[in-house]
C-alpha positions as CSV (number, residue, x, y, z in Angstrom):
1,M,-49.4,47.2,1.2
2,T,-47.5,48.8,-1.6
3,A,-44.8,49.8,0.9
4,L,-44.4,46.1,2.0
5,V,-44.2,45.0,-1.6
6,D,-41.6,47.6,-2.3
7,R,-39.5,46.7,0.7
8,L,-39.8,42.9,-0.1
9,K,-38.5,43.8,-3.7
10,S,-35.6,45.8,-2.4
11,E,-34.6,43.1,0.1
12,T,-34.9,40.4,-2.7
13,A,-32.7,42.6,-4.9
14,Q,-30.2,43.1,-2.1
15,I,-30.1,39.4,-1.4
16,A,-29.6,38.6,-5.1
17,L,-26.8,41.2,-5.2
18,D,-25.0,39.7,-2.2
19,L,-25.4,36.2,-3.6
20,G,-23.9,37.3,-6.8
21,R,-20.9,38.8,-5.1
22,R,-20.4,35.6,-3.0
23,F,-20.6,33.3,-6.2
24,R,-18.1,35.6,-8.0
25,G,-15.9,35.4,-4.9
26,L,-16.0,31.7,-4.9
27,G,-14.2,31.6,-8.2
28,K,-11.4,33.5,-6.8
29,D,-11.1,31.7,-3.4
30,E,-8.2,29.4,-3.3
31,R,-8.2,28.5,0.4
32,G,-9.4,24.9,0.0
33,V,-7.4,24.1,-3.1
34,S,-4.7,22.2,-1.4
35,A,-7.1,20.2,0.8
36,V,-9.0,19.1,-2.2
37,E,-5.9,18.2,-4.2
38,F,-4.7,16.1,-1.0
39,A,-8.1,14.3,-0.9
40,M,-7.8,13.4,-4.5
41,L,-4.1,12.3,-4.4
42,L,-4.3,10.4,-1.1
43,P,-5.8,7.2,-2.5
44,L,-3.3,7.1,-5.3
45,M,-0.3,7.9,-3.2
46,M,-1.5,5.1,-0.6
47,S,-1.9,2.5,-3.3
48,L,1.5,3.3,-4.7
49,Y,3.1,3.1,-1.2
50,L,1.2,-0.1,-0.2
51,G,2.1,-1.6,-3.8
52,A,5.8,-0.9,-3.3
53,V,5.7,-2.6,0.1
54,E,4.0,-5.7,-1.2
55,V,6.3,-6.0,-4.2
56,S,9.3,-5.7,-2.0
57,Q,7.9,-8.3,0.4
58,G,7.4,-10.6,-2.6
59,I,11.0,-10.0,-3.9
60,G,12.3,-10.7,-0.4
61,A,10.4,-13.8,-0.2
62,D,11.6,-15.1,-3.6
63,R,15.2,-14.4,-2.6
64,K,14.8,-16.4,0.6
65,V,13.3,-19.3,-1.2
66,T,16.3,-19.2,-3.6
67,L,18.8,-19.0,-0.8
68,T,17.1,-21.8,1.0
69,A,17.3,-24.1,-2.0
70,R,21.0,-23.3,-2.4
71,T,21.7,-23.8,1.4
72,V,20.1,-27.2,1.4
73,A,21.7,-28.4,-1.8
74,D,25.1,-27.1,-0.5
75,L,24.7,-28.9,2.7
76,V,23.5,-32.1,1.2
77,S,26.1,-32.2,-1.7
78,Q,28.9,-32.0,0.8
79,V,28.6,-35.5,2.1
80,S,28.8,-38.7,0.1
81,S,26.0,-40.4,2.1
82,I,23.4,-38.9,4.2
83,D,21.1,-40.4,6.9
84,N,17.8,-39.2,8.3
85,S,19.4,-37.1,11.1
86,G,21.6,-35.4,8.5
87,M,18.7,-34.7,6.3
88,T,16.6,-33.3,9.2
89,N,19.6,-31.0,10.1
90,S,19.8,-29.8,6.5
91,L,16.0,-29.1,6.3
92,N,16.1,-27.5,9.6
93,A,18.9,-25.1,8.3
94,G,16.6,-24.4,5.5
95,T,13.9,-23.4,7.8
96,K,16.3,-21.2,9.6
97,V,17.4,-19.5,6.3
98,M,13.8,-18.8,5.4
99,A,13.1,-16.6,8.6
100,P,11.4,-14.2,9.1
101,F,9.1,-15.7,6.4
102,P,6.9,-18.6,7.4
103,S,8.2,-21.9,6.5
104,A,5.0,-23.9,7.2
105,N,4.4,-24.5,3.5
106,L,8.1,-24.9,2.5
107,K,8.8,-28.1,0.6
108,V,12.2,-29.2,-0.3
109,V,12.8,-32.2,-2.5
110,V,16.3,-33.6,-2.6
111,S,17.1,-36.3,-5.2
112,A,20.2,-38.3,-6.0
């Protein structure tokens, strides 16, 4: 019985020694550092990228709206009197200028 207890104590001491070496080695191990850094930075970088894409889409849409308003104003101001077909043609030109953005909600008010 004493031999068994001694053997268990020595095996337990050996396991504790091996665990201590492994834990000390973990502090020096740098194999997974880049993967951890990538996992931490990926959400931030994706947010920045998608945010930049959305902002550029918004700026492009704003420019298209301004250009559409100028185009319709220029077309309407070139004639002294305009009828329904002329106004329809001017508004259709505004729709074409707005492409590739949707023009379903586009509203143009022309007043004299």
